[in-house]
LOPALO-853577 format. One record per atom (N, C-alpha, C): residue in one letter; x, y, z. Coordinates in steps of 0.001 Angstrom, whole numbers, padded with zeros to 6 digits, always signed. Example, Ala and Ser with C-alpha at 12.3 -4.5 7.8 and 13.67 -1.06 7.14 Angstrom:
A+013190-005690+007800A+012300-004500+007800A+013200-003300+007800S+012850-002250+007080S+013670-001060+007140S+012900+000030+007870
REM end
This chain:
M-016763+069452+025334M-017960+069867+026001M-018109+071364+025917T-019260+071956+025606T-019461+073385+025374T-019893+074067+026851I-019750+075346+026949I-020291+075979+028219I-021848+075742+028293Y-022513+075569+027331Y-024004+075495+027431Y-024253+074057+028053E-023461+072922+027567E-023683+071732+028170E-023136+071775+029646I-022186+072331+029895I-021723+072471+031467I-022736+073104+032279K-023247+074203+031819K-024200+074929+032543K-025612+074137+032755K-025921+073318+031620K-027081+072425+031840K-026834+071398+032876K-025690+070699+032819K-025354+069719+033944K-025351+070276+035358L-024687+071465+035452L-024795+072086+036750L-026142+072511+037203K-026920+072984+036334K-028268+073500+036588K-029091+072260+037216K-028829+070999+036616K-029588+069837+037158K-029071+069546+038531N-028050+069931+038910N-027421+069518+040213N-027348+070534+041191I-028073+071698+041086I-028230+072782+042171I-028743+072099+043265G-028044+072378+044394G-028489+071821+045616G-028104+070439+046220H-027576+069657+045211H-026984+068383+045372H-025531+068460+045743D-025214+067259+046497D-023741+067153+046778D-023016+066670+045647V-021875+067247+045335V-020980+066642+044220V-019598+066739+044777Y-018724+066112+044065Y-017289+066212+044330Y-016411+066854+043172I-015697+067839+043782I-014781+068640+042954I-013366+068291+043068R-012620+067927+042076R-011201+067751+042248R-010593+069065+041414Y-009910+069798+042353Y-009174+071100+041795Y-007680+070758+041511N-007269+070844+040308N-005908+070547+039851N-005041+071805+040190L-004136+071722+041010L-003242+072748+041347L-002030+072760+040461G-001698+071786+039628G-000503+071626+038903G+000673+070723+039660R+001600+070211+038949R+002628+069547+039407R+002038+068389+040510N+001260+067552+039934N+000599+066560+040618N+000044+066876+042069K-000430+068037+042172K-001088+068414+043343K-002577+068782+043021H-003453+068397+044080H-004861+068631+043829H-005480+068704+045091E-006581+069336+045128E-007474+069384+046319E-008903+068791+046043D-009491+068065+046932D-010733+067471+046734D-011670+068234+047621Y-013009+068353+047046Y-013963+069117+047915Y-015320+068263+047666K-016034+068114+048848K-017322+067717+048613K-018363+069023+048833V-018988+069486+047916V-019623+070750+047844V-021131+070546+047448K-021885+071619+047729K-023205+071630+046965K-023145+072908+046044I-023758+072683+045042I-023911+073806+043966I-024915+074707+044485K-024598+075979+044636K-025526+076962+045058K-026128+077926+044060E-025387+078559+043283E-025887+079297+042309E-025048+079339+041014L-025614+079689+039832L-025202+079811+038617L-025221+081319+038067Y-024165+081844+037506Y-024128+083032+036955Y-023550+082953+035477D-023513+084007+034818D-023109+084024+033462D-021754+083402+033259H-020736+083695+034116H-019342+083236+033930H-018845+082490+034897I-019572+082343+036157I-019053+081502+037265I-020133+080842+037914F-019856+079779+038614F-020722+079152+039468F-020407+079200+040820I-021187+079155+041908I-020876+079193+043313I-021117+077855+044018V-020223+077381+044777V-020369+076116+045536V-020091+076434+046945D-020797+075646+047885D-020612+075939+049367D-020095+074420+049975S-019071+074633+050728S-018416+073445+051428S-018112+073646+052792K-017571+072814+053499K-017195+073020+054973K-016189+074219+055190L-015393+074300+054103L-014351+075281+054061L-014990+076644+053704G-016057+076933+053350G-016735+078120+052995G-017244+078082+051464I-017504+079244+051035I-018040+079454+049658I-016935+079641+048759K-016971+079002+047579K-015881+079117+046418K-016615+079437+045263S-015885+080022+044266S-016552+080174+043010S-015519+079582+041950F-015965+079088+040898F-015236+078639+039756F-015945+079204+038580S-015148+079116+037367S-015560+079531+036169S-015867+078278+035356Y-016812+078317+034394Y-017141+077328+033404Y-015846+076882+032545S-014988+077898+032255S-013752+077435+031611S-012875+076745+032444D-012995+076663+033632D-012125+075712+034591D-012465+074315+034221I-013674+074064+033963I-014099+072667+033707I-013710+072348+032283M-013757+073204+031295M-013406+073065+029919M-011852+072647+029821T-011094+073368+030726T-009703+073211+030444T-009053+072175+031647N-010105+071364+032315N-009666+070467+033046N-008950+070936+034374T-009059+072199+034648T-008512+072686+035972T-009309+072057+037087I-010583+071802+036965I-011404+071134+037933I-012207+070070+037210H-012361+068860+037989H-013260+067829+037544H-014348+067643+038431I-015590+067524+038082I-016812+067378+038913I-017282+065852+038665D-017586+065211+039852D-018343+064030+039838D-019595+064205+040427Y-020661+064044+039486Y-022020+064308+039971Y-022635+063190+040584
REM end
């Protein structure tokens, strides 16, 4: 999957609830229910109960995070 394809999927889901699984390594992960707020050149911003977080598109490419749309 390319960065262009990732941005395209995220753009379709701005304002919608999605689930993010953040891989912390060594079989540890965090799950978030978030809304995609904004897209920028290198990062995207999400909003959850815990506050605002940012992730890079390369996090998706390297499987550091997984998004269920």
